N, CA, C, O and the ligand as a Tripos MOL2 file, in Angstrom:
@<TRIPOS>MOLECULE
protein
  237   235    60     0     0
PROTEIN
NO_CHARGES

@<TRIPOS>ATOM
      1 N         -34.7350  -66.0950  -35.8020 N.3       1 MET1
      2 CA        -35.0900  -64.8760  -35.0420 C.3       1 MET1
      3 C         -33.8620  -63.9950  -34.8870 C.2       1 MET1
      4 O         -32.9360  -64.3380  -34.1520 O.2       1 MET1
      5 N         -33.8520  -62.8880  -35.5620 N.am      2 THR2
      6 CA        -32.7170  -61.9840  -35.4470 C.3       2 THR2
      7 C         -33.0610  -60.7470  -34.6290 C.2       2 THR2
      8 O         -32.2150  -59.8840  -34.3950 O.2       2 THR2
      9 N         -34.3030  -60.6800  -34.2030 N.am      3 GLU3
     10 CA        -34.7130  -59.5030  -33.4630 C.3       3 GLU3
     11 C         -34.0810  -59.4950  -32.0760 C.2       3 GLU3
     12 O         -34.1950  -60.4660  -31.3280 O.2       3 GLU3
     13 N         -33.4220  -58.4080  -31.7430 N.am      4 GLN4
     14 CA        -32.7360  -58.3560  -30.4670 C.3       4 GLN4
     15 C         -33.2960  -57.2970  -29.5260 C.2       4 GLN4
     16 O         -32.8640  -57.1680  -28.3800 O.2       4 GLN4
     17 N         -34.2430  -56.5610  -30.0220 N.am      5 ARG5
     18 CA        -34.8350  -55.5620  -29.1320 C.3       5 ARG5
     19 C         -35.5770  -56.2610  -27.9970 C.2       5 ARG5
     20 O         -36.2500  -57.2700  -28.2120 O.2       5 ARG5
     21 N         -35.4520  -55.7270  -26.8110 N.am      6 LYS6
     22 CA        -36.0850  -56.3680  -25.6640 C.3       6 LYS6
     23 C         -37.5130  -55.8960  -25.4520 C.2       6 LYS6
     24 O         -38.3240  -56.6050  -24.8570 O.2       6 LYS6
     25 N         -37.8170  -54.7150  -25.9320 N.am      7 THR7
     26 CA        -39.1740  -54.2230  -25.7400 C.3       7 THR7
     27 C         -39.9970  -54.4850  -26.9960 C.2       7 THR7
     28 O         -39.7300  -53.9110  -28.0520 O.2       7 THR7
     29 N         -40.9870  -55.3450  -26.8770 N.am      8 PRO8
     30 CA        -41.8590  -55.5860  -28.0080 C.3       8 PRO8
     31 C         -42.7340  -54.3730  -28.2590 C.2       8 PRO8
     32 O         -42.9020  -53.5210  -27.3860 O.2       8 PRO8
     33 N         -43.2740  -54.3040  -29.4290 N.am      9 GLU9
     34 CA        -44.1540  -53.1890  -29.7450 C.3       9 GLU9
     35 C         -45.4030  -53.2640  -28.8670 C.2       9 GLU9
     36 O         -46.0190  -54.3200  -28.7260 O.2       9 GLU9
     37 N         -45.7570  -52.1340  -28.2880 N.am     10 GLN10
     38 CA        -46.9060  -52.1110  -27.3850 C.3      10 GLN10
     39 C         -48.0450  -51.3340  -28.0270 C.2      10 GLN10
     40 O         -47.8420  -50.3550  -28.7470 O.2      10 GLN10
     41 N         -49.2350  -51.8040  -27.7410 N.am     11 VAL11
     42 CA        -50.4180  -51.0710  -28.1930 C.3      11 VAL11
     43 C         -51.3190  -50.8300  -26.9920 C.2      11 VAL11
     44 O         -51.3000  -51.5950  -26.0280 O.2      11 VAL11
     45 N         -52.0980  -49.7760  -27.0530 N.am     12 ALA12
     46 CA        -52.9820  -49.4430  -25.9440 C.3      12 ALA12
     47 C         -54.3790  -49.9950  -26.2040 C.2      12 ALA12
     48 O         -54.9360  -49.8560  -27.2930 O.2      12 ALA12
     49 N         -54.9250  -50.6240  -25.1680 N.am     13 CYS13
     50 CA        -56.2800  -51.1480  -25.2590 C.3      13 CYS13
     51 C         -57.2720  -50.0050  -25.4930 C.2      13 CYS13
     52 O         -57.2170  -48.9710  -24.8280 O.2      13 CYS13
     53 N         -58.1620  -50.2110  -26.4340 N.am     14 GLU14
     54 CA        -59.1230  -49.1760  -26.8020 C.3      14 GLU14
     55 C         -60.0690  -48.8490  -25.6500 C.2      14 GLU14
     56 O         -60.5570  -47.7230  -25.5560 O.2      14 GLU14
     57 N         -60.3320  -49.8060  -24.7850 N.am     15 ILE15
     58 CA        -61.3170  -49.6180  -23.7280 C.3      15 ILE15
     59 C         -60.6790  -49.1100  -22.4360 C.2      15 ILE15
     60 O         -61.0760  -48.0700  -21.9130 O.2      15 ILE15
     61 N         -59.6880  -49.8450  -21.9220 N.am     16 CYS16
     62 CA        -59.1430  -49.5060  -20.6100 C.3      16 CYS16
     63 C         -57.7540  -48.8740  -20.7080 C.2      16 CYS16
     64 O         -57.1700  -48.5000  -19.6910 O.2      16 CYS16
     65 N         -57.2300  -48.7570  -21.9090 N.am     17 LEU17
     66 CA        -55.9630  -48.0840  -22.1730 C.3      17 LEU17
     67 C         -54.7400  -48.7930  -21.5960 C.2      17 LEU17
     68 O         -53.6530  -48.2170  -21.5480 O.2      17 LEU17
     69 N         -54.9120  -50.0240  -21.1650 N.am     18 THR18
     70 CA        -53.7660  -50.8170  -20.7340 C.3      18 THR18
     71 C         -52.8650  -51.1020  -21.9300 C.2      18 THR18
     72 O         -53.3410  -51.4120  -23.0220 O.2      18 THR18
     73 N         -51.5710  -50.9930  -21.7100 N.am     19 GLU19
     74 CA        -50.6580  -51.3080  -22.7990 C.3      19 GLU19
     75 C         -50.3260  -52.7840  -22.8000 C.2      19 GLU19
     76 O         -49.9610  -53.3560  -21.7720 O.2      19 GLU19
     77 N         -50.4560  -53.3860  -23.9510 N.am     20 VAL20
     78 CA        -50.1660  -54.8060  -24.0930 C.3      20 VAL20
     79 C         -49.2700  -55.0030  -25.3120 C.2      20 VAL20
     80 O         -49.3130  -54.2160  -26.2570 O.2      20 VAL20
     81 N         -48.4590  -56.0600  -25.2830 N.am     21 PRO21
     82 CA        -47.6260  -56.3520  -26.4570 C.3      21 PRO21
     83 C         -48.5040  -56.6180  -27.6690 C.2      21 PRO21
     84 O         -49.5510  -57.2580  -27.5680 O.2      21 PRO21
     85 N         -48.0720  -56.1280  -28.7920 N.am     22 LEU22
     86 CA        -48.8500  -56.2590  -30.0070 C.3      22 LEU22
     87 C         -49.2320  -57.7070  -30.2740 C.2      22 LEU22
     88 O         -50.3370  -57.9960  -30.7330 O.2      22 LEU22
     89 N         -48.3090  -58.6100  -29.9840 N.am     23 GLY23
     90 CA        -48.5710  -60.0160  -30.2550 C.3      23 GLY23
     91 C         -49.6530  -60.6190  -29.3810 C.2      23 GLY23
     92 O         -50.2670  -61.6200  -29.7500 O.2      23 GLY23
     93 N         -49.8920  -60.0120  -28.2180 N.am     24 ASP24
     94 CA        -50.8960  -60.5380  -27.3020 C.3      24 ASP24
     95 C         -52.2280  -59.8360  -27.4250 C.2      24 ASP24
     96 O         -53.2240  -60.2770  -26.8530 O.2      24 ASP24
     97 N         -52.2520  -58.7470  -28.1680 N.am     25 ALA25
     98 CA        -53.4610  -57.9420  -28.2090 C.3      25 ALA25
     99 C         -54.5250  -58.5770  -29.0840 C.2      25 ALA25
    100 O         -54.2310  -59.2070  -30.1000 O.2      25 ALA25
    101 N         -55.7580  -58.3980  -28.6680 N.am     26 HIS26
    102 CA        -56.8730  -58.7390  -29.5440 C.3      26 HIS26
    103 C         -57.0900  -57.5620  -30.4780 C.2      26 HIS26
    104 O         -56.8500  -56.4110  -30.1120 O.2      26 HIS26
    105 N         -57.5310  -57.8500  -31.6490 N.am     27 LYS27
    106 CA        -57.5570  -56.8240  -32.6810 C.3      27 LYS27
    107 C         -58.8970  -56.8380  -33.3750 C.2      27 LYS27
    108 O         -59.4870  -57.8960  -33.5950 O.2      27 LYS27
    109 N         -59.3750  -55.6520  -33.7200 N.am     28 ALA28
    110 CA        -60.6080  -55.5710  -34.5020 C.3      28 ALA28
    111 C         -60.4300  -54.5020  -35.5660 C.2      28 ALA28
    112 O         -59.8290  -53.4540  -35.3290 O.2      28 ALA28
    113 N         -60.9530  -54.7840  -36.7160 N.am     29 GLU29
    114 CA        -60.8390  -53.8280  -37.8090 C.3      29 GLU29
    115 C         -62.1730  -53.1430  -38.0410 C.2      29 GLU29
    116 O         -63.2190  -53.7880  -38.1140 O.2      29 GLU29
    117 N         -62.1180  -51.8410  -38.1550 N.am     30 THR30
    118 CA        -63.3140  -51.1110  -38.5380 C.3      30 THR30
    119 C         -63.1300  -50.6510  -39.9800 C.2      30 THR30
    120 O         -62.1560  -51.0190  -40.6360 O.2      30 THR30
    121 N         -64.0310  -49.8790  -40.4470 N.am     31 ASP31
    122 CA        -63.9120  -49.3990  -41.8250 C.3      31 ASP31
    123 C         -62.6500  -48.5840  -42.0230 C.2      31 ASP31
    124 O         -62.0300  -48.6380  -43.0860 O.2      31 ASP31
    125 N         -62.2700  -47.8340  -41.0100 N.am     32 ASP32
    126 CA        -61.2120  -46.8450  -41.1890 C.3      32 ASP32
    127 C         -59.9120  -47.1670  -40.4610 C.2      32 ASP32
    128 O         -58.8460  -46.6850  -40.8430 O.2      32 ASP32
    129 N         -60.0010  -47.9730  -39.4230 N.am     33 TYR33
    130 CA        -58.8020  -48.1790  -38.6190 C.3      33 TYR33
    131 C         -58.8650  -49.5020  -37.8740 C.2      33 TYR33
    132 O         -59.8770  -50.2020  -37.8900 O.2      33 TYR33
    133 N         -57.7560  -49.8230  -37.2200 N.am     34 ILE34
    134 CA        -57.6760  -51.0510  -36.4320 C.3      34 ILE34
    135 C         -57.6000  -50.6860  -34.9620 C.2      34 ILE34
    136 O         -56.8660  -49.7730  -34.5840 O.2      34 ILE34
    137 N         -58.3420  -51.3810  -34.1450 N.am     35 VAL35
    138 CA        -58.3100  -51.1260  -32.7100 C.3      35 VAL35
    139 C         -57.7920  -52.3730  -31.9960 C.2      35 VAL35
    140 O         -57.9520  -53.4960  -32.4730 O.2      35 VAL35
    141 N         -57.1720  -52.1470  -30.8490 N.am     36 TYR36
    142 CA        -56.5700  -53.2380  -30.0870 C.3      36 TYR36
    143 C         -57.1750  -53.3100  -28.6930 C.2      36 TYR36
    144 O         -57.6600  -52.3190  -28.1480 O.2      36 TYR36
    145 N         -57.1300  -54.5230  -28.1300 N.am     37 PHE37
    146 CA        -57.6920  -54.7330  -26.8020 C.3      37 PHE37
    147 C         -56.7700  -55.6150  -25.9810 C.2      37 PHE37
    148 O         -56.0430  -56.4530  -26.5140 O.2      37 PHE37
    149 N         -56.8170  -55.4050  -24.6480 N.am     38 CYS38
    150 CA        -55.9560  -56.1920  -23.7750 C.3      38 CYS38
    151 C         -56.4930  -57.6040  -23.6240 C.2      38 CYS38
    152 O         -55.7410  -58.5200  -23.2910 O.2      38 CYS38
    153 N         -57.7760  -57.7920  -23.8630 N.am     39 GLY39
    154 CA        -58.3520  -59.1200  -23.7000 C.3      39 GLY39
    155 C         -59.7600  -59.1730  -24.2450 C.2      39 GLY39
    156 O         -60.2960  -58.1860  -24.7490 O.2      39 GLY39
    157 N         -60.3450  -60.3530  -24.1310 N.am     40 LEU40
    158 CA        -61.6720  -60.5480  -24.7130 C.3      40 LEU40
    159 C         -62.7430  -59.7110  -24.0310 C.2      40 LEU40
    160 O         -63.7050  -59.2870  -24.6700 O.2      40 LEU40
    161 N         -62.5770  -59.4720  -22.7290 N.am     41 GLU41
    162 CA        -63.5760  -58.6730  -22.0330 C.3      41 GLU41
    163 C         -63.7070  -57.2930  -22.6510 C.2      41 GLU41
    164 O         -64.8110  -56.8210  -22.9240 O.2      41 GLU41
    165 N         -62.5840  -56.6620  -22.8650 N.am     42 CYS42
    166 CA        -62.6120  -55.3290  -23.4500 C.3      42 CYS42
    167 C         -63.0870  -55.3920  -24.9030 C.2      42 CYS42
    168 O         -63.7960  -54.5040  -25.3780 O.2      42 CYS42
    169 N         -62.6950  -56.4230  -25.5740 N.am     43 TYR43
    170 CA        -63.1170  -56.5890  -26.9610 C.3      43 TYR43
    171 C         -64.6430  -56.6760  -27.0490 C.2      43 TYR43
    172 O         -65.2650  -56.0460  -27.9040 O.2      43 TYR43
    173 N         -65.2250  -57.4610  -26.1600 N.am     44 ARG44
    174 CA        -66.6770  -57.6180  -26.1870 C.3      44 ARG44
    175 C         -67.3710  -56.3230  -25.7900 C.2      44 ARG44
    176 O         -68.4240  -55.9730  -26.3240 O.2      44 ARG44
    177 N         -66.7680  -55.6300  -24.8520 N.am     45 GLN45
    178 CA        -67.3420  -54.3560  -24.4470 C.3      45 GLN45
    179 C         -67.3680  -53.3900  -25.6240 C.2      45 GLN45
    180 O         -68.3480  -52.6800  -25.8490 O.2      45 GLN45
    181 N         -66.2970  -53.3810  -26.3460 N.am     46 TRP46
    182 CA        -66.2130  -52.5000  -27.5140 C.3      46 TRP46
    183 C         -67.2330  -52.9240  -28.5620 C.2      46 TRP46
    184 O         -67.8810  -52.0860  -29.1890 O.2      46 TRP46
    185 N         -67.3660  -54.2270  -28.7420 N.am     47 GLN47
    186 CA        -68.3490  -54.7130  -29.7100 C.3      47 GLN47
    187 C         -69.7450  -54.2470  -29.3460 C.2      47 GLN47
    188 O         -70.5260  -53.8550  -30.2140 O.2      47 GLN47
    189 N         -70.0570  -54.2930  -28.0510 N.am     48 LYS48
    190 CA        -71.3800  -53.8400  -27.6160 C.3      48 LYS48
    191 C         -71.5760  -52.3840  -27.9720 C.2      48 LYS48
    192 O         -72.6390  -51.9810  -28.4460 O.2      48 LYS48
    193 N         -70.5330  -51.5970  -27.7380 N.am     49 GLN49
    194 CA        -70.6540  -50.1660  -27.9930 C.3      49 GLN49
    195 C         -70.8280  -49.8770  -29.4810 C.2      49 GLN49
    196 O         -71.5220  -48.9410  -29.8770 O.2      49 GLN49
    197 N         -70.1890  -50.6940  -30.2770 N.am     50 HIS50
    198 CA        -70.1970  -50.3960  -31.7140 C.3      50 HIS50
    199 C         -71.2560  -51.1710  -32.4790 C.2      50 HIS50
    200 O         -71.6540  -50.7820  -33.5760 O.2      50 HIS50
    201 N         -71.7070  -52.2650  -31.8950 N.am     51 ARG51
    202 CA        -72.7920  -53.0400  -32.4930 C.3      51 ARG51
    203 C         -72.6110  -53.2430  -33.9950 C.2      51 ARG51
    204 O         -73.4540  -52.8440  -34.7990 O.2      51 ARG51
    205 N         -71.4970  -53.8690  -34.3500 N.am     52 GLN52
    206 CA        -71.2740  -54.1480  -35.7710 C.3      52 GLN52
    207 C         -72.3550  -55.0970  -36.2990 C.2      52 GLN52
    208 O         -72.9210  -54.8940  -37.3730 O.2      52 GLN52
    209 N         -72.6150  -56.1200  -35.5190 N.am     53 ASP53
    210 CA        -73.7180  -57.0250  -35.8390 C.3      53 ASP53
    211 C         -74.7780  -56.8340  -34.7590 C.2      53 ASP53
    212 O         -74.7100  -55.8800  -33.9830 O.2      53 ASP53
    213 N         -75.7230  -57.7060  -34.7080 N.am     54 ASP54
    214 CA        -76.7160  -57.5810  -33.6340 C.3      54 ASP54
    215 C         -76.2890  -58.3840  -32.4040 C.2      54 ASP54
    216 O         -77.0240  -58.4500  -31.4180 O.2      54 ASP54
    217 N         -75.1130  -58.9870  -32.4620 N.am     55 GLY55
    218 CA        -74.5800  -59.6670  -31.3020 C.3      55 GLY55
    219 C         -75.0060  -61.1190  -31.1870 C.2      55 GLY55
    220 O         -74.5620  -61.8260  -30.2830 O.2      55 GLY55
    221 N         -75.8480  -61.5620  -32.0780 N.am     56 SER56
    222 CA        -76.3200  -62.9380  -31.9720 C.3      56 SER56
    223 C         -75.4610  -63.8880  -32.7990 C.2      56 SER56
    224 O         -75.7200  -65.0910  -32.8470 O.2      56 SER56
    225 N         -74.4620  -63.3500  -33.4320 N.am     57 ASN57
    226 CA        -73.6540  -64.1650  -34.3350 C.3      57 ASN57
    227 C         -72.2150  -64.2690  -33.8500 C.2      57 ASN57
    228 O         -71.2820  -64.1340  -34.6410 O.2      57 ASN57
    229 N         -72.0300  -64.5050  -32.5630 N.am     58 GLN58
    230 CA        -70.6810  -64.6020  -32.0320 C.3      58 GLN58
    231 C         -70.0560  -65.9330  -32.4120 C.2      58 GLN58
    232 O         -70.7610  -66.9080  -32.6710 O.2      58 GLN58
    233 N         -68.7520  -65.9670  -32.4440 N.am     59 HIS59
    234 CA        -68.0670  -67.2290  -32.6820 C.3      59 HIS59
    235 C         -66.8680  -67.3650  -31.7940 C.2      59 HIS59
    236 O         -66.1650  -68.3730  -31.8570 O.2      59 HIS59
    237 ZN        -58.6080  -53.4620  -21.8880 Zn       60 ZN60
@<TRIPOS>BOND
     1     1     2 1
     2     2     3 1
     3     3     4 2
     4     3     5 am
     5     5     6 1
     6     6     7 1
     7     7     8 2
     8     7     9 am
     9     9    10 1
    10    10    11 1
    11    11    12 2
    12    11    13 am
    13    13    14 1
    14    14    15 1
    15    15    16 2
    16    15    17 am
    17    17    18 1
    18    18    19 1
    19    19    20 2
    20    19    21 am
    21    21    22 1
    22    22    23 1
    23    23    24 2
    24    23    25 am
    25    25    26 1
    26    26    27 1
    27    27    28 2
    28    27    29 am
    29    29    30 1
    30    30    31 1
    31    31    32 2
    32    31    33 am
    33    33    34 1
    34    34    35 1
    35    35    36 2
    36    35    37 am
    37    37    38 1
    38    38    39 1
    39    39    40 2
    40    39    41 am
    41    41    42 1
    42    42    43 1
    43    43    44 2
    44    43    45 am
    45    45    46 1
    46    46    47 1
    47    47    48 2
    48    47    49 am
    49    49    50 1
    50    50    51 1
    51    51    52 2
    52    51    53 am
    53    53    54 1
    54    54    55 1
    55    55    56 2
    56    55    57 am
    57    57    58 1
    58    58    59 1
    59    59    60 2
    60    59    61 am
    61    61    62 1
    62    62    63 1
    63    63    64 2
    64    63    65 am
    65    65    66 1
    66    66    67 1
    67    67    68 2
    68    67    69 am
    69    69    70 1
    70    70    71 1
    71    71    72 2
    72    71    73 am
    73    73    74 1
    74    74    75 1
    75    75    76 2
    76    75    77 am
    77    77    78 1
    78    78    79 1
    79    79    80 2
    80    79    81 am
    81    81    82 1
    82    82    83 1
    83    83    84 2
    84    83    85 am
    85    85    86 1
    86    86    87 1
    87    87    88 2
    88    87    89 am
    89    89    90 1
    90    90    91 1
    91    91    92 2
    92    91    93 am
    93    93    94 1
    94    94    95 1
    95    95    96 2
    96    95    97 am
    97    97    98 1
    98    98    99 1
    99    99   100 2
   100    99   101 am
   101   101   102 1
   102   102   103 1
   103   103   104 2
   104   103   105 am
   105   105   106 1
   106   106   107 1
   107   107   108 2
   108   107   109 am
   109   109   110 1
   110   110   111 1
   111   111   112 2
   112   111   113 am
   113   113   114 1
   114   114   115 1
   115   115   116 2
   116   115   117 am
   117   117   118 1
   118   118   119 1
   119   119   120 2
   120   119   121 am
   121   121   122 1
   122   122   123 1
   123   123   124 2
   124   123   125 am
   125   125   126 1
   126   126   127 1
   127   127   128 2
   128   127   129 am
   129   129   130 1
   130   130   131 1
   131   131   132 2
   132   131   133 am
   133   133   134 1
   134   134   135 1
   135   135   136 2
   136   135   137 am
   137   137   138 1
   138   138   139 1
   139   139   140 2
   140   139   141 am
   141   141   142 1
   142   142   143 1
   143   143   144 2
   144   143   145 am
   145   145   146 1
   146   146   147 1
   147   147   148 2
   148   147   149 am
   149   149   150 1
   150   150   151 1
   151   151   152 2
   152   151   153 am
   153   153   154 1
   154   154   155 1
   155   155   156 2
   156   155   157 am
   157   157   158 1
   158   158   159 1
   159   159   160 2
   160   159   161 am
   161   161   162 1
   162   162   163 1
   163   163   164 2
   164   163   165 am
   165   165   166 1
   166   166   167 1
   167   167   168 2
   168   167   169 am
   169   169   170 1
   170   170   171 1
   171   171   172 2
   172   171   173 am
   173   173   174 1
   174   174   175 1
   175   175   176 2
   176   175   177 am
   177   177   178 1
   178   178   179 1
   179   179   180 2
   180   179   181 am
   181   181   182 1
   182   182   183 1
   183   183   184 2
   184   183   185 am
   185   185   186 1
   186   186   187 1
   187   187   188 2
   188   187   189 am
   189   189   190 1
   190   190   191 1
   191   191   192 2
   192   191   193 am
   193   193   194 1
   194   194   195 1
   195   195   196 2
   196   195   197 am
   197   197   198 1
   198   198   199 1
   199   199   200 2
   200   199   201 am
   201   201   202 1
   202   202   203 1
   203   203   204 2
   204   203   205 am
   205   205   206 1
   206   206   207 1
   207   207   208 2
   208   207   209 am
   209   209   210 1
   210   210   211 1
   211   211   212 2
   212   211   213 am
   213   213   214 1
   214   214   215 1
   215   215   216 2
   216   215   217 am
   217   217   218 1
   218   218   219 1
   219   219   220 2
   220   219   221 am
   221   221   222 1
   222   222   223 1
   223   223   224 2
   224   223   225 am
   225   225   226 1
   226   226   227 1
   227   227   228 2
   228   227   229 am
   229   229   230 1
   230   230   231 1
   231   231   232 2
   232   231   233 am
   233   233   234 1
   234   234   235 1
   235   235   236 2
@<TRIPOS>SUBSTRUCTURE
     1 MET1         2 RESIDUE 1 A MET
     2 THR2         6 RESIDUE 1 A THR
     3 GLU3        10 RESIDUE 1 A GLU
     4 GLN4        14 RESIDUE 1 A GLN
     5 ARG5        18 RESIDUE 1 A ARG
     6 LYS6        22 RESIDUE 1 A LYS
     7 THR7        26 RESIDUE 1 A THR
     8 PRO8        30 RESIDUE 1 A PRO
     9 GLU9        34 RESIDUE 1 A GLU
    10 GLN10       38 RESIDUE 1 A GLN
    11 VAL11       42 RESIDUE 1 A VAL
    12 ALA12       46 RESIDUE 1 A ALA
    13 CYS13       50 RESIDUE 1 A CYS
    14 GLU14       54 RESIDUE 1 A GLU
    15 ILE15       58 RESIDUE 1 A ILE
    16 CYS16       62 RESIDUE 1 A CYS
    17 LEU17       66 RESIDUE 1 A LEU
    18 THR18       70 RESIDUE 1 A THR
    19 GLU19       74 RESIDUE 1 A GLU
    20 VAL20       78 RESIDUE 1 A VAL
    21 PRO21       82 RESIDUE 1 A PRO
    22 LEU22       86 RESIDUE 1 A LEU
    23 GLY23       90 RESIDUE 1 A GLY
    24 ASP24       94 RESIDUE 1 A ASP
    25 ALA25       98 RESIDUE 1 A ALA
    26 HIS26      102 RESIDUE 1 A HIS
    27 LYS27      106 RESIDUE 1 A LYS
    28 ALA28      110 RESIDUE 1 A ALA
    29 GLU29      114 RESIDUE 1 A GLU
    30 THR30      118 RESIDUE 1 A THR
    31 ASP31      122 RESIDUE 1 A ASP
    32 ASP32      126 RESIDUE 1 A ASP
    33 TYR33      130 RESIDUE 1 A TYR
    34 ILE34      134 RESIDUE 1 A ILE
    35 VAL35      138 RESIDUE 1 A VAL
    36 TYR36      142 RESIDUE 1 A TYR
    37 PHE37      146 RESIDUE 1 A PHE
    38 CYS38      150 RESIDUE 1 A CYS
    39 GLY39      154 RESIDUE 1 A GLY
    40 LEU40      158 RESIDUE 1 A LEU
    41 GLU41      162 RESIDUE 1 A GLU
    42 CYS42      166 RESIDUE 1 A CYS
    43 TYR43      170 RESIDUE 1 A TYR
    44 ARG44      174 RESIDUE 1 A ARG
    45 GLN45      178 RESIDUE 1 A GLN
    46 TRP46      182 RESIDUE 1 A TRP
    47 GLN47      186 RESIDUE 1 A GLN
    48 LYS48      190 RESIDUE 1 A LYS
    49 GLN49      194 RESIDUE 1 A GLN
    50 HIS50      198 RESIDUE 1 A HIS
    51 ARG51      202 RESIDUE 1 A ARG
    52 GLN52      206 RESIDUE 1 A GLN
    53 ASP53      210 RESIDUE 1 A ASP
    54 ASP54      214 RESIDUE 1 A ASP
    55 GLY55      218 RESIDUE 1 A GLY
    56 SER56      222 RESIDUE 1 A SER
    57 ASN57      226 RESIDUE 1 A ASN
    58 GLN58      230 RESIDUE 1 A GLN
    59 HIS59      234 RESIDUE 1 A HIS
    60 ZN60       237 GROUP 0 **** ****
């Protein structure tokens, strides 16, 4: 580990806009871009809004 920067890269949660470290963020890929979430709650909320599947195929 040679990285010495103290501030990790931050991303904003797509739903609640909370900033979280990139390494801790949940991530989802759409056709055009990648979205990040502070946690599973926001991730699921986003999934509901976007309805990629019918929601019965969670894992
Ligand atoms: Zn969030």
